[in-house]
C-alpha positions in Angstrom: -19.0 -36.2 62.3 -18.0 -32.7 61.8 -16.0 -31.3 58.6 -12.2 -31.9 59.0 -11.4 -28.0 58.0 -14.7 -26.4 59.6 -15.0 -28.1 62.8 -18.1 -26.3 63.6 -20.1 -27.4 60.3 -21.8 -30.9 60.2 -20.2 -33.0 57.6 -22.6 -33.9 54.7 -20.0 -36.0 53.1 -16.8 -37.8 53.1 -13.5 -37.1 51.1 -13.3 -40.4 48.4 -9.5 -40.8 48.9 -9.2 -40.7 52.9 -12.8 -40.6 54.3 -12.6 -37.0 56.0 -15.8 -35.6 56.7 -16.6 -32.4 54.6 -19.3 -29.9 55.0 -21.3 -28.8 52.1 -18.8 -26.1 51.2 -15.8 -28.1 51.4 -17.9 -31.1 49.5 -18.7 -28.9 46.6 -15.2 -27.4 46.5 -13.8 -29.8 43.7 -15.7 -31.8 40.9 -15.3 -35.1 43.1 -15.8 -34.7 47.0 -12.2 -34.8 48.0 -10.5 -33.0 51.1 -7.6 -30.2 49.9 -4.6 -32.7 51.2 -5.8 -35.7 48.8 -6.6 -33.1 46.0 -2.6 -31.8 46.2 -1.7 -35.5 46.5 -3.7 -36.2 43.3 -2.0 -33.1 41.7 1.3 -33.9 42.5 1.0 -37.6 41.2 -0.4 -36.4 38.1 2.3 -34.0 37.7 5.4 -36.6 38.2 3.3 -39.3 35.9 3.5 -36.9 33.2 7.0 -36.0 33.8 7.6 -40.0 33.9 5.8 -40.1 30.8 7.8 -37.5 29.0 11.2 -38.9 30.0 9.9 -42.2 28.3 8.7 -40.6 25.2 12.0 -39.0 24.6 14.2 -41.7 25.3 12.3 -43.7 22.9 12.4 -40.9 20.5 16.1 -40.2 21.1 17.0 -44.3 20.5 14.9 -44.7 17.4 16.9 -41.7 15.8 20.3 -43.1 17.2 19.3 -46.3 15.7 18.4 -44.7 12.3 21.5 -43.0 12.5 23.7 -45.7 12.8 21.6 -47.9 10.0 22.2 -44.9 7.5 25.8 -44.8 8.7 26.3 -48.4 7.8 24.9 -47.7 4.4 27.6 -45.0 3.9 25.0 -42.3 3.7 24.1 -39.5 6.3 20.6 -38.3 7.5 19.7 -34.8 6.8 18.7 -32.5 9.7 15.2 -33.0 8.4 15.4 -36.8 8.4 16.6 -36.9 11.9 13.8 -34.6 13.0 11.0 -36.6 11.2 12.8 -39.6 12.8 12.5 -37.9 16.4 8.9 -37.0 15.6 7.9 -40.3 14.3 8.9 -41.8 18.0 6.9 -39.5 19.8 4.2 -39.9 17.5 4.3 -43.8 18.0 3.7 -43.1 21.8 0.5 -41.0 21.3 -0.7 -43.1 18.7 -0.3 -46.3 21.1 -1.9 -44.4 23.8 -4.8 -43.6 21.5 -5.1 -47.1 20.2 -5.2 -48.3 23.8 -7.9 -46.0 24.9 -10.2 -47.2 22.5 -9.4 -50.9 22.3 -10.8 -53.1 24.9 -8.5 -54.6 27.5 -9.1 -58.1 27.0 -6.1 -60.9 26.6 -5.9 -62.1 23.0 -5.0 -65.7 22.6 -2.2 -66.0 19.9 0.8 -67.8 18.7 4.0 -66.1 19.0 3.8 -65.2 15.2 0.3 -63.8 16.0 1.9 -61.7 18.7 4.3 -60.2 16.3 2.1 -59.2 13.5 -0.1 -57.9 16.2 2.4 -55.7 17.5 3.8 -54.6 14.4 0.3 -53.7 12.7 -0.2 -51.9 15.8 2.8 -50.0 16.0 2.5 -48.9 12.4 -1.4 -47.9 12.9 -0.1 -45.9 16.0 2.4 -44.1 13.8 -0.3 -43.2 11.7 -2.8 -42.0 14.2 0.0 -40.5 16.1 1.3 -38.6 13.3 -1.8 -36.4 13.2 -2.8 -36.5 16.7 0.7 -35.5 18.2 0.8 -31.8 17.8 -2.7 -31.5 19.4 -1.6 -33.8 22.4 1.9 -32.0 23.0 -0.5 -28.6 23.3 -2.6 -30.3 25.8 0.4 -31.8 28.0 2.1 -28.7 28.0 -0.8 -26.8 29.2 -1.9 -29.4 31.7 1.6 -29.2 33.1 1.7 -25.1 33.3 -1.9 -25.8 34.9 -0.6 -28.0 37.2 2.4 -25.9 38.4 0.4 -23.1 38.8 -1.5 -24.7 40.9 1.3 -26.2 43.1 2.6 -22.8 43.2 -0.8 -21.3 44.3 -1.0 -24.1 47.3 2.6 -24.0 48.1 2.7 -27.5 47.2 
């Protein structure tokens, strides 16, 4: 089998996604042995997943802010701008904290009664908010940086 890109070169490996033959140069082009088209698909998928994740984060934060405004309005008080921003930030923080907790907890199924599940999710949400409060600025910076990198790669490859 020869390389899909350099047809005169013998293949020393195959693409881990599609199985195309890769010569030594193509096999070492990226961290994993992957062809250009499959790498481009991965980049597009990562970018679209990032956009979906941010859409969900912003929607949840928006609804948390609206919900807290309605609660305060029912009490006859109004939230200040700082309180609105803090509530919105809290909605974003819970998302990042939840993802951080999911990355360090084992993915096993817990057998709990309904009350146990309720307590589990309430405790996890509170801990997520606490963790997320501190890691959110770093994670936002990392997400923006990665999004700009992906956009540059796609612009460079005309993808």
